[in-house]
C-alpha positions as CSV (number, residue, x, y, z in Angstrom):
1,M,47.0,-116.5,33.3
2,E,50.6,-117.3,34.2
3,R,49.1,-118.4,37.7
4,I,46.3,-120.4,36.1
5,K,48.8,-122.2,33.9
6,A,51.0,-123.2,37.0
7,A,48.2,-124.3,39.1
8,E,47.6,-127.8,40.3
9,V,44.1,-126.9,41.9
10,V,41.6,-124.0,40.6
11,V,38.8,-123.3,42.9
12,C,36.5,-121.6,40.5
13,D,33.3,-119.2,40.9
14,D,30.4,-119.2,38.5
15,L,31.0,-115.7,37.5
16,A,34.8,-116.1,36.7
17,S,35.5,-116.5,32.8
18,Q,35.2,-119.9,32.1
19,Q,37.4,-119.3,28.9
20,L,40.2,-119.0,31.4
21,L,40.1,-122.7,32.5
22,S,41.1,-123.6,28.9
23,H,44.8,-122.5,30.0
24,C,44.9,-125.0,33.1
25,R,47.3,-128.0,33.0
26,P,45.8,-131.3,31.8
27,D,46.4,-132.6,35.4
28,C,44.8,-129.6,37.2
29,R,42.1,-130.3,39.5
30,I,39.2,-127.6,39.0
31,I,36.7,-127.4,41.9
32,H,33.7,-125.4,40.8
33,V,32.2,-123.3,43.9
34,G,29.5,-121.3,42.7
35,K,27.7,-118.8,45.0
36,R,24.7,-117.2,43.5
37,G,21.9,-115.5,45.3
38,G,18.5,-117.2,45.1
39,T,19.9,-120.6,44.3
40,R,21.6,-123.5,45.8
41,S,25.2,-122.2,46.4
42,T,28.4,-123.4,47.9
43,A,28.7,-122.5,51.4
44,Q,31.8,-120.4,52.3
45,E,33.0,-122.7,55.0
46,E,33.1,-125.3,52.1
47,I,35.3,-123.1,50.0
48,I,37.5,-122.2,52.7
49,R,37.9,-125.9,53.6
50,H,39.1,-126.7,49.9
51,L,41.7,-123.7,50.2
52,L,43.2,-125.0,53.6
53,E,43.2,-128.8,52.6
54,H,45.2,-128.0,49.3
55,G,47.3,-125.3,50.8
56,R,48.3,-127.5,53.8
57,A,49.3,-129.9,51.2
58,G,51.7,-127.6,49.4
59,R,49.8,-127.6,46.2
60,R,49.7,-124.4,43.9
61,I,46.0,-123.2,44.1
62,V,44.4,-120.5,42.2
63,R,41.1,-119.1,43.8
64,L,39.4,-117.8,40.5
65,K,36.6,-115.1,41.0
66,G,34.9,-112.7,38.8
67,G,35.6,-108.9,39.2
68,D,37.9,-107.8,42.1
69,P,38.2,-110.5,44.9
70,L,38.2,-107.9,47.7
71,I,35.1,-106.0,46.8
72,F,32.0,-108.0,47.8
73,G,34.0,-111.1,46.7
74,R,34.7,-112.5,50.2
75,G,38.4,-112.4,49.6
76,G,38.9,-110.9,53.0
77,E,37.4,-114.0,54.7
78,E,39.5,-116.2,52.7
79,L,42.7,-114.5,53.2
80,E,42.1,-114.3,56.9
81,A,41.7,-118.2,56.9
82,L,44.9,-118.7,54.9
83,A,46.9,-116.4,57.1
84,H,45.6,-118.0,60.3
85,A,46.8,-121.5,59.0
86,G,50.2,-120.1,58.0
87,I,49.5,-120.6,54.0
88,P,51.3,-117.9,52.0
89,W,49.2,-116.1,49.2
90,E,49.2,-113.6,46.8
91,V,46.3,-111.4,45.3
92,V,46.2,-110.9,41.6
93,P,44.0,-107.7,41.3
94,G,40.7,-107.6,39.3
95,V,38.3,-105.1,37.9
96,T,35.5,-104.7,40.3
97,S,32.2,-105.3,38.5
98,A,30.7,-101.8,38.9
99,A,33.7,-100.2,37.1
100,A,33.5,-102.9,34.1
101,A,29.5,-102.6,34.0
102,G,30.0,-98.8,33.6
103,A,32.6,-98.9,31.1
104,A,30.5,-101.6,29.1
105,A,27.5,-99.4,29.3
106,G,29.3,-96.1,28.3
107,I,28.5,-94.8,31.8
108,P,31.1,-92.7,33.5
109,L,30.8,-93.4,37.3
110,T,32.2,-90.0,37.9
111,H,31.5,-86.7,35.8
112,R,32.5,-83.2,36.6
113,D,28.8,-82.1,35.9
114,H,26.9,-84.7,37.5
115,A,28.9,-86.9,40.2
116,S,32.3,-86.3,42.2
117,A,32.0,-89.4,44.1
118,V,31.1,-93.1,43.8
119,V,29.7,-95.5,46.5
120,F,29.7,-99.3,46.4
121,L,26.6,-100.8,48.1
122,A,25.6,-104.6,48.9
123,G,22.0,-104.7,47.7
124,H,21.7,-108.2,49.5
125,E,23.7,-108.3,53.1
126,N,24.4,-111.2,55.2
127,P,21.3,-111.9,57.3
128,A,23.6,-113.3,60.1
129,K,25.8,-110.0,60.3
130,S,25.8,-108.6,63.8
131,G,26.2,-104.9,62.6
132,P,23.8,-102.4,61.2
133,V,22.1,-102.9,57.8
134,I,22.5,-100.2,55.0
135,D,20.9,-97.0,55.8
136,W,19.3,-96.3,52.4
137,S,18.5,-92.8,53.5
138,A,22.0,-91.6,54.4
139,Y,23.0,-92.3,50.8
140,A,19.9,-90.8,49.1
141,R,21.4,-87.7,50.4
142,L,24.7,-87.9,48.7
143,N,25.6,-86.1,45.3
144,A,27.2,-89.5,44.1
145,T,26.9,-92.3,42.0
146,L,25.3,-95.5,43.9
147,C,26.5,-98.8,42.4
148,V,24.6,-101.5,44.1
149,Y,25.9,-105.1,43.9
150,M,23.9,-108.3,44.3
151,G,20.6,-106.3,44.2
152,A,18.5,-107.3,41.2
153,R,16.1,-109.0,43.3
154,R,15.6,-106.0,45.5
155,L,15.5,-103.5,43.2
156,G,12.1,-102.4,43.9
157,F,12.6,-102.3,47.5
158,I,15.8,-100.2,47.2
159,A,14.2,-97.7,44.7
160,G,11.5,-97.3,47.3
161,E,13.6,-96.6,49.9
162,L,15.7,-94.1,48.2
163,L,12.6,-92.3,47.1
164,R,11.1,-92.3,50.9
165,A,14.5,-90.7,51.7
166,G,13.9,-87.7,49.5
167,M,16.0,-89.0,46.2
168,A,14.2,-87.6,43.2
169,A,11.8,-90.0,41.3
170,S,13.4,-89.2,38.0
171,T,16.8,-90.1,39.1
172,P,18.2,-92.2,36.2
173,V,18.9,-96.1,37.0
174,A,21.0,-98.3,34.7
175,L,20.9,-102.1,35.2
176,V,23.7,-103.9,33.7
177,S,23.2,-107.5,33.6
178,H,26.0,-110.2,32.8
179,A,28.5,-107.3,32.4
180,T,31.0,-107.8,29.6
181,R,29.8,-111.4,28.9
182,P,28.2,-112.4,25.4
183,D,24.7,-112.4,27.0
184,E,25.1,-108.7,28.5
185,R,22.0,-106.6,28.9
186,I,21.8,-102.8,29.6
187,L,18.7,-101.5,30.6
188,F,17.5,-98.0,31.7
189,S,14.9,-96.9,34.0
190,T,14.2,-94.3,36.8
191,L,13.9,-94.7,40.5
192,Q,10.0,-93.9,40.0
193,Q,9.6,-96.8,37.4
194,L,11.4,-99.3,39.5
195,A,9.6,-98.8,43.0
196,G,7.8,-101.5,44.4
197,S,8.8,-103.7,41.0
198,A,8.8,-107.6,41.4
199,P,12.0,-109.5,41.4
200,D,13.3,-110.5,38.1
201,D,15.8,-113.6,38.2
202,S,16.6,-113.4,34.5
203,L,18.6,-110.2,35.2
204,S,21.0,-111.7,37.7
205,P,23.8,-111.4,38.2
206,A,23.3,-107.4,37.7
207,I,24.9,-104.1,38.8
208,A,22.5,-101.1,39.4
209,L,24.1,-97.8,38.7
210,I,21.9,-95.0,40.3
211,G,22.5,-91.3,39.7
212,E,22.6,-88.7,37.0
213,V,25.4,-90.4,35.3
214,A,23.3,-93.3,34.3
215,A,21.7,-91.0,31.7
216,H,25.0,-90.6,30.0
217,P,24.4,-92.8,27.0
218,A,21.1,-91.0,26.2
219,R,22.9,-87.6,26.4
220,I,25.5,-88.7,23.7
221,G,23.1,-90.1,21.5
222,A,23.6,-93.8,22.0
223,V,20.5,-96.2,21.7
224,V,19.2,-97.3,25.0
225,A,16.8,-100.1,26.0
226,Q,14.3,-99.3,28.5
227,L,13.3,-101.5,31.5
228,P,9.5,-102.3,31.0
229,K,7.4,-100.1,33.2
230,Q,6.0,-101.7,36.3
C-alpha cells in the first residue's frame, strides 16, 4: 500500500484487487492490462512497453498483480526487461493463488496423513514455448497435492490424462473459483466425474486442487458444494 500511495503510474492486472486502487494519488495514471485466458487480452509485449516507457522517464511505477508475481505471473519476464534496460526494481512478495485458495476452502495443501509434497502446474501453457509440454503421467505417480493454475477450461482433459496415467478415479478435486473474492465459489468433485467434461467459462479464474487433501472439508464436517456430474 505504501508503494501504491507513492506511485505515479500503476500498471494493473484484472485479478489484482481493485480496492487497492482507491489508495492511488489523484494524479496517478492507472493503466489496465488484463490478461485472461479465452478472452481478449493485453499482449505481454505491450505491458513491458508501458513499464519501460515510464521507467525510462524516471516515474515511480507499481506493476500491480494478483497472487505472487513470480509464480505464473510473468514477473520473471518483466524483471528481465527492466534489468536489461537498467531500470531499478523491487518485488513486494504476494501470496500465491494456490495457497490462498486452499486456505479459503479449508484445504491444507500438505497433511501428514495424505500429502508431503505440493506441485504447482500450469493448466494452460504458452503454445509458442520451445520446450516440452507438461507430462501429466509423471505427476500422476507422485503422492502430492497438484495445484493447477489456469486450468478451468481444460479440467476434463487434465482429469482424463491423470486417469490414463493411473491416478485413482476417486481422487478428490476441489475447484476454487475467484478465490478470496466476494464471488468466490468452492466446488468439489473427483477425477472420474471431471474426465471429459466440457469447459465452463463461468468458473474462470480458478485453481484446481487435486489429491486426498481436497476431501479435507468433508472430513471435518464442513458443508461442501459438489460440481455437477457430467
